[in-house]
Backbone bond lengths (Angstrom), bond angles and torsions (degrees), N, CA, C in turn:
res aa  C-N    CA-C-N  psi(-1)  N-CA   C-N-CA  omega(-1)  CA-C   N-CA-C  phi
1 M - - - 1.449 - - 1.522 109.56 -
2 T 1.336 116.90 132.74 1.446 123.22 177.85 1.517 108.55 -113.43
3 L 1.323 115.88 116.11 1.458 119.64 179.81 1.525 109.10 -78.42
4 P 1.340 117.92 150.32 1.460 120.92 -177.99 1.524 111.71 -67.68
5 R 1.338 115.29 155.92 1.458 120.48 178.68 1.522 111.89 -75.62
6 V 1.323 117.15 -23.03 1.465 121.51 178.40 1.521 109.12 -95.70
7 N 1.304 115.59 170.49 1.458 121.21 179.18 1.535 109.01 -58.55
8 P 1.326 118.14 121.59 1.466 119.66 -177.65 1.521 112.84 -63.27
9 W 1.333 117.91 -26.07 1.463 120.18 178.09 1.523 110.88 -67.75
10 L 1.329 116.90 -33.10 1.458 120.70 176.07 1.526 110.18 -67.04
11 V 1.319 116.17 -41.72 1.468 120.89 175.70 1.531 109.59 -60.31
12 A 1.320 116.90 -44.80 1.469 121.10 -179.22 1.522 111.39 -61.97
13 V 1.328 117.47 -41.11 1.465 120.73 179.34 1.522 110.91 -64.69
14 V 1.329 116.86 -44.22 1.460 120.88 -177.41 1.527 111.32 -65.42
15 V 1.326 117.44 -47.77 1.470 118.72 -178.98 1.523 111.17 -70.58
16 S 1.323 117.43 -28.46 1.468 120.20 176.70 1.522 111.31 -73.46
17 L 1.314 117.69 -29.90 1.464 121.05 176.08 1.525 110.38 -62.30
18 A 1.320 116.05 -45.05 1.466 120.07 178.43 1.529 110.65 -63.20
19 T 1.301 116.72 -42.59 1.459 120.71 179.90 1.524 111.19 -67.55
20 F 1.322 116.87 -39.49 1.460 121.33 177.06 1.529 110.13 -57.51
21 M 1.328 116.06 -45.29 1.462 121.47 179.85 1.527 110.70 -59.62
22 E 1.306 116.81 -42.93 1.465 120.93 -178.32 1.531 111.53 -69.84
23 V 1.305 117.81 -44.82 1.466 121.44 -178.96 1.535 109.91 -66.93
24 L 1.317 117.03 -35.99 1.456 121.07 176.86 1.531 111.11 -57.99
25 D 1.324 116.50 -37.25 1.461 120.39 -177.83 1.527 113.33 -71.31
26 T 1.309 118.34 -10.49 1.464 118.85 176.11 1.525 110.60 -71.68
27 T 1.342 118.09 -25.17 1.462 119.86 -176.63 1.523 114.15 -123.24
28 I 1.311 119.20 -11.36 1.467 120.67 -174.08 1.524 112.35 -65.64
29 T 1.317 117.22 -27.10 1.472 120.14 -177.84 1.528 112.70 -82.51
30 N 1.309 118.27 -14.19 1.471 121.29 -175.16 1.525 113.13 -51.92
31 V 1.323 116.52 -49.22 1.457 119.84 -175.09 1.528 112.75 -81.36
32 S 1.310 117.34 -9.74 1.466 121.58 -177.36 1.524 112.67 -97.16
33 L 1.317 117.80 -1.02 1.467 120.06 -173.81 1.526 112.78 -58.94
34 R 1.320 118.29 -40.16 1.467 119.85 179.49 1.524 110.91 -63.36
35 H 1.328 116.11 -41.12 1.464 120.46 179.18 1.527 110.87 -67.05
36 I 1.328 115.93 -41.81 1.465 120.58 178.53 1.520 109.63 -63.00
37 A 1.317 116.57 -47.75 1.465 120.64 -179.51 1.525 110.76 -60.09
38 G 1.319 117.40 -46.05 1.465 120.77 -179.84 1.511 112.63 -64.35
39 S 1.320 116.42 -40.86 1.457 121.04 -178.64 1.523 112.60 -68.53
40 L 1.329 115.69 -34.48 1.468 120.01 -176.47 1.527 112.39 -100.34
41 G 1.310 117.43 6.22 1.458 121.05 177.50 1.519 113.63 65.85
42 A 1.312 116.00 40.22 1.466 120.95 -179.36 1.521 109.38 -117.84
43 G 1.323 115.57 160.91 1.452 120.94 175.98 1.510 111.16 -79.28
44 Q 1.327 116.25 161.58 1.463 121.02 178.98 1.528 111.33 -59.77
45 D 1.331 117.21 -41.64 1.466 119.87 -179.72 1.526 111.22 -67.95
46 E 1.310 118.19 -33.97 1.470 120.82 177.71 1.525 111.47 -69.31
47 S 1.325 116.41 -34.73 1.466 119.86 -176.72 1.524 112.90 -67.34
48 T 1.323 118.16 -18.86 1.468 119.58 178.76 1.525 111.79 -65.45
49 W 1.320 116.97 -17.27 1.464 119.79 175.07 1.526 111.73 -62.37
50 V 1.326 117.12 -23.33 1.463 121.32 176.77 1.529 109.77 -61.22
51 L 1.318 116.75 -38.31 1.468 121.62 177.68 1.521 112.07 -79.20
52 T 1.325 115.58 -48.90 1.463 121.58 -173.73 1.521 111.93 -62.97
53 S 1.319 116.78 -43.31 1.469 120.33 -177.43 1.526 111.26 -61.41
54 Y 1.328 116.07 -40.33 1.460 121.05 179.31 1.528 110.85 -64.04
55 L 1.318 115.79 -47.98 1.469 120.34 -176.68 1.523 112.34 -65.76
56 V 1.326 117.53 -39.32 1.468 120.65 179.47 1.531 110.37 -65.84
57 A 1.330 116.77 -47.36 1.468 119.95 179.74 1.522 110.73 -62.59
58 N 1.308 116.49 -40.44 1.459 121.53 179.29 1.522 110.46 -62.43
59 G 1.320 116.46 -44.07 1.462 121.46 -179.26 1.522 113.22 -66.63
60 I 1.315 117.37 -29.84 1.469 120.45 178.78 1.522 110.75 -71.55
61 I 1.308 117.27 -39.16 1.464 121.13 -176.13 1.527 112.46 -78.54
62 L 1.318 118.11 -31.90 1.470 120.74 -177.27 1.525 113.69 -47.05
63 P 1.332 120.16 -53.42 1.464 118.52 -177.85 1.530 114.00 -72.00
64 L 1.328 117.32 -18.02 1.467 120.51 -179.95 1.523 112.98 -87.16
65 S 1.316 116.95 -12.72 1.459 120.06 -170.95 1.526 113.80 -65.04
66 G 1.310 118.88 -33.13 1.470 120.38 177.03 1.514 111.56 -62.97
67 W 1.318 115.72 -45.68 1.465 120.25 178.61 1.528 110.75 -65.24
68 L 1.335 117.23 -44.84 1.468 120.62 179.15 1.522 111.42 -62.39
69 S 1.309 115.99 -37.30 1.461 120.87 177.77 1.530 111.03 -64.67
70 D 1.329 116.94 -39.01 1.464 120.72 177.08 1.523 111.89 -67.40
71 V 1.316 116.51 -41.13 1.464 121.08 -177.18 1.531 111.28 -71.17
72 L 1.320 116.83 -45.28 1.465 120.99 -174.60 1.525 114.00 -91.42
73 G 1.302 116.77 -17.68 1.464 121.32 -171.87 1.520 107.69 97.16
74 R 1.303 115.94 135.37 1.466 120.25 -173.30 1.527 112.01 -61.33
75 K 1.323 117.04 -46.33 1.463 120.65 -178.58 1.523 110.44 -62.92
76 R 1.306 117.46 -48.13 1.465 121.99 -179.60 1.532 110.82 -62.47
77 F 1.324 116.82 -42.80 1.464 120.63 179.34 1.529 111.14 -64.26
78 F 1.325 116.87 -45.21 1.467 120.47 -178.42 1.528 110.59 -63.51
79 I 1.312 117.54 -46.17 1.465 120.94 178.95 1.526 109.94 -64.82
80 G 1.327 117.68 -40.36 1.465 120.82 176.82 1.518 111.96 -60.87
81 C 1.329 116.19 -40.00 1.471 120.22 176.96 1.530 110.76 -64.12
82 I 1.323 116.97 -43.84 1.465 120.35 179.68 1.526 110.20 -62.09
83 L 1.333 116.21 -49.34 1.462 119.69 -177.83 1.528 111.67 -66.55
84 G 1.328 117.24 -39.12 1.463 120.33 176.97 1.515 111.24 -63.40
85 F 1.315 116.71 -42.13 1.458 122.07 178.06 1.529 110.36 -63.73
86 T 1.327 116.50 -42.82 1.465 121.65 -179.26 1.522 111.15 -66.04
87 L 1.319 117.55 -44.50 1.461 121.72 178.78 1.535 110.59 -64.16
88 A 1.315 116.22 -44.20 1.471 119.91 177.68 1.523 110.77 -63.04
89 S 1.332 117.53 -34.76 1.468 121.15 176.81 1.521 110.71 -61.81
90 F 1.330 116.23 -42.55 1.459 119.64 177.01 1.528 110.76 -59.32
91 F 1.332 116.53 -47.43 1.459 120.23 -178.84 1.532 112.06 -67.01
92 C 1.333 117.36 -32.25 1.470 119.62 174.58 1.523 110.18 -62.18
93 G 1.328 116.38 -45.68 1.455 120.10 179.75 1.518 112.96 -65.22
94 A 1.321 116.92 -29.71 1.469 121.56 -178.14 1.526 113.00 -91.24
95 A 1.318 118.36 -2.36 1.470 121.68 -175.46 1.527 111.12 -58.74
96 T 1.322 115.32 139.71 1.470 120.96 179.83 1.522 112.58 -110.74
97 S 1.324 116.46 -1.39 1.462 120.07 177.40 1.519 108.66 -144.27
98 L 1.323 115.53 158.25 1.461 119.52 177.94 1.526 110.30 -63.82
99 F 1.325 117.18 -40.43 1.459 120.45 179.25 1.531 110.23 -58.73
100 G 1.327 117.17 -45.90 1.468 120.85 178.82 1.511 111.57 -61.90
101 L 1.328 116.20 -43.01 1.458 120.09 179.83 1.524 111.14 -62.44
102 V 1.319 117.20 -41.59 1.467 120.56 179.19 1.527 110.25 -64.12
103 I 1.318 117.99 -42.14 1.477 121.34 178.04 1.528 109.73 -61.53
104 F 1.318 117.14 -45.03 1.467 119.85 -179.43 1.527 111.74 -69.61
105 R 1.328 117.57 -31.17 1.468 119.99 175.12 1.530 110.93 -68.49
106 I 1.326 116.91 -33.90 1.474 120.10 174.98 1.527 108.78 -62.54
107 L 1.318 117.14 -45.76 1.466 120.79 179.06 1.532 111.04 -64.48
108 Q 1.327 115.68 -39.91 1.459 119.79 178.77 1.528 111.07 -64.29
109 G 1.325 116.63 -43.98 1.463 120.62 178.86 1.513 112.59 -65.22
110 A 1.342 116.11 -38.63 1.470 120.02 178.57 1.522 111.02 -66.23
111 A 1.316 116.98 -43.73 1.468 120.02 179.50 1.523 110.81 -67.79
112 G 1.326 116.56 -39.21 1.458 119.79 -178.91 1.515 114.22 -74.38
113 G 1.331 116.90 -20.47 1.459 120.66 -177.23 1.515 114.64 -61.84
114 G 1.309 117.48 -24.99 1.461 120.22 179.50 1.510 114.25 -86.42
115 L 1.314 117.92 -8.11 1.465 119.66 -174.33 1.523 113.57 -72.73
116 Q 1.315 118.82 -46.04 1.469 120.80 -175.92 1.530 113.16 -62.46
117 P 1.338 118.58 -53.13 1.467 116.99 -178.90 1.536 113.29 -67.48
118 T 1.324 116.25 -32.68 1.467 118.82 -179.94 1.520 110.21 -71.94
119 Q 1.322 117.18 -36.68 1.460 120.68 175.51 1.523 109.85 -57.38
120 Q 1.313 116.48 -45.12 1.458 119.93 -178.57 1.529 111.63 -66.22
121 A 1.323 117.12 -38.05 1.468 120.13 177.67 1.526 110.83 -66.36
122 I 1.330 116.66 -39.18 1.469 120.57 178.43 1.525 110.10 -63.81
123 I 1.317 117.28 -44.78 1.467 120.80 179.50 1.523 110.25 -64.44
124 L 1.315 116.80 -39.56 1.464 120.72 178.56 1.523 110.66 -59.65
125 D 1.322 117.24 -40.54 1.465 121.01 179.43 1.521 113.40 -77.65
126 S 1.322 117.80 -19.03 1.464 120.82 -173.94 1.522 113.96 -88.84
127 F 1.322 117.10 -17.63 1.460 119.90 -174.62 1.515 111.36 -122.26
128 P 1.322 116.72 146.20 1.461 119.45 174.40 1.529 109.49 -68.90
129 P 1.322 117.39 157.28 1.471 120.91 -175.60 1.528 114.96 -52.95
130 E 1.319 118.00 -35.61 1.460 119.71 -176.84 1.535 113.62 -72.04
131 K 1.334 118.87 -15.27 1.471 121.47 179.71 1.529 112.74 -106.16
132 R 1.300 117.89 -3.90 1.463 120.83 -174.70 1.519 112.92 -65.87
133 G 1.308 117.71 -38.64 1.464 119.92 179.59 1.520 111.60 -60.41
134 T 1.323 116.10 -43.22 1.465 120.94 179.91 1.520 111.03 -65.30
135 V 1.324 117.01 -48.01 1.468 119.89 -176.81 1.522 111.11 -67.76
136 F 1.318 118.30 -37.38 1.467 119.73 177.94 1.528 111.22 -68.32
137 A 1.317 117.21 -33.47 1.470 120.04 177.00 1.524 110.50 -66.17
138 I 1.328 116.55 -42.09 1.466 120.42 -178.76 1.527 110.92 -72.47
139 T 1.333 117.33 -49.20 1.472 119.40 -178.16 1.520 111.85 -72.30
140 G 1.313 116.95 -22.01 1.463 120.00 176.20 1.521 112.30 -66.18
141 L 1.308 116.39 -18.92 1.459 120.01 176.43 1.529 111.47 -61.47
142 T 1.334 116.80 -27.90 1.473 118.97 177.74 1.522 110.44 -61.41
143 M 1.316 116.34 -35.11 1.465 120.40 -179.80 1.536 111.83 -74.14
144 I 1.323 116.42 -21.50 1.466 120.64 -178.82 1.529 111.22 -94.79
145 V 1.322 116.46 -44.81 1.465 121.19 -174.45 1.531 111.88 -74.63
146 A 1.317 118.20 -39.82 1.471 121.13 -175.42 1.529 113.18 -57.94
147 P 1.336 120.32 -49.25 1.463 117.93 179.35 1.525 113.89 -68.36
148 I 1.322 116.78 -22.33 1.463 120.31 176.65 1.532 110.04 -75.00
149 L 1.328 116.69 -41.17 1.462 121.00 -179.39 1.529 112.80 -75.24
150 G 1.324 117.63 -24.42 1.453 121.92 -174.44 1.519 115.02 -51.07
151 P 1.331 118.96 -56.48 1.467 118.85 -179.13 1.531 113.80 -62.53
152 T 1.320 117.22 -39.06 1.467 120.07 178.85 1.519 110.91 -65.05
153 L 1.323 116.09 -48.93 1.459 120.63 179.37 1.529 111.02 -64.00
154 G 1.324 116.55 -42.15 1.464 120.67 177.74 1.514 112.23 -60.00
155 G 1.330 116.65 -41.33 1.456 120.94 178.02 1.517 112.54 -65.88
156 L 1.337 116.05 -43.59 1.464 120.01 178.91 1.524 111.44 -62.77
157 I 1.311 116.27 -45.10 1.463 120.22 -178.85 1.527 110.41 -66.32
158 T 1.315 117.08 -45.49 1.464 120.89 -178.32 1.527 111.29 -64.41
159 D 1.323 117.99 -42.41 1.461 121.27 -179.18 1.522 112.94 -69.85
160 N 1.329 117.26 -34.86 1.461 120.66 -174.71 1.516 114.78 -97.65
161 M 1.306 117.49 -17.01 1.461 119.96 -179.96 1.520 108.80 -131.71
162 S 1.310 116.05 -94.46 1.462 122.04 -179.77 1.522 107.14 -162.29
163 W 1.336 117.09 156.17 1.453 119.52 177.91 1.524 111.12 -60.28
164 R 1.314 118.08 -25.98 1.473 121.52 -178.91 1.532 111.57 -61.31
165 W 1.334 116.11 -29.61 1.461 119.84 -177.94 1.523 113.31 -73.06
166 I 1.328 118.43 -15.12 1.466 118.20 174.52 1.527 109.71 -67.33
167 F 1.314 117.23 -19.71 1.462 122.14 175.33 1.529 111.35 -97.33
168 Y 1.324 117.07 -41.86 1.465 120.24 -178.72 1.524 112.71 -63.15
169 I 1.327 116.91 -27.29 1.465 120.78 179.67 1.536 111.43 -60.72
170 N 1.324 116.66 -24.20 1.470 120.72 -179.55 1.527 112.67 -73.46
171 I 1.305 118.15 -21.27 1.464 120.36 -172.65 1.532 112.56 -64.02
172 P 1.334 120.87 -55.52 1.470 117.81 179.00 1.526 112.86 -64.36
173 V 1.325 116.64 -37.59 1.469 119.98 179.64 1.529 110.10 -63.87
174 G 1.333 116.28 -45.49 1.457 120.75 -179.70 1.514 112.98 -64.39
175 L 1.328 117.05 -42.94 1.474 120.27 179.38 1.521 110.81 -64.84
176 F 1.328 116.76 -41.57 1.458 120.41 177.52 1.528 111.16 -63.58
177 A 1.322 116.84 -46.04 1.467 120.57 -179.58 1.525 111.42 -63.84
178 A 1.330 117.53 -39.90 1.472 120.45 178.84 1.527 110.67 -65.57
179 F 1.319 116.83 -43.95 1.467 120.34 179.56 1.522 111.18 -62.97
180 M 1.328 116.44 -47.60 1.467 119.61 -178.91 1.530 111.44 -65.87
181 T 1.315 117.37 -36.36 1.460 120.16 176.72 1.516 110.01 -63.94
182 W 1.316 116.64 -43.18 1.465 121.44 178.70 1.524 110.51 -60.86
183 R 1.343 116.92 -38.79 1.467 120.68 -177.92 1.535 112.90 -76.23
184 L 1.330 117.30 -35.09 1.465 120.41 -169.95 1.522 115.19 -100.19
185 L 1.312 116.68 -32.96 1.460 119.55 -168.47 1.524 112.35 -83.61
186 E 1.318 114.22 142.90 1.456 121.48 174.24 1.512 108.20 -124.15
187 D 1.332 115.32 138.85 1.456 118.35 175.93 1.515 110.00 -72.19
188 P 1.323 117.54 141.79 1.465 118.79 175.66 1.525 109.60 -68.04
189 P 1.320 116.71 153.84 1.470 118.84 -179.08 1.524 112.17 -63.73
């Protein structure tokens, strides 16, 4: 095991930020579906594809992420997932039809699917065995808090701005997380 040259807690915060953003998107759209459907001229039942498409794509990539991380390199794969998720978020916010939004949500879910398992692998490599329980307990909060905050944050953003901003909000967060990951993370030997 090779510990990082930078503070491992900083690495944990940065990779958890990216994961928080992705997990938040599993629930942030729930309360905005009526607004999305109305804006795009779709029915309420059709708009549920915005949720389903993301979850299905995310679930397909999750088990493949370990292999993809090995093939591409963990750092490159993680940054690619962040940037892919961020770019897809932009296109989701800019979508002009329900079909387009569903396609972009599939891309967003696929890109985001590699973030959770790769985050955990990065944290595993960044900390010595005696500190892993503590760091996993703290960073695991991202997996618990993000889906709880999603509907509240989605409602606030949709009511005060537009449903499009539930996707645009990911852009600065994603760019920051990708940059910091590029600066801090090292691939294990």
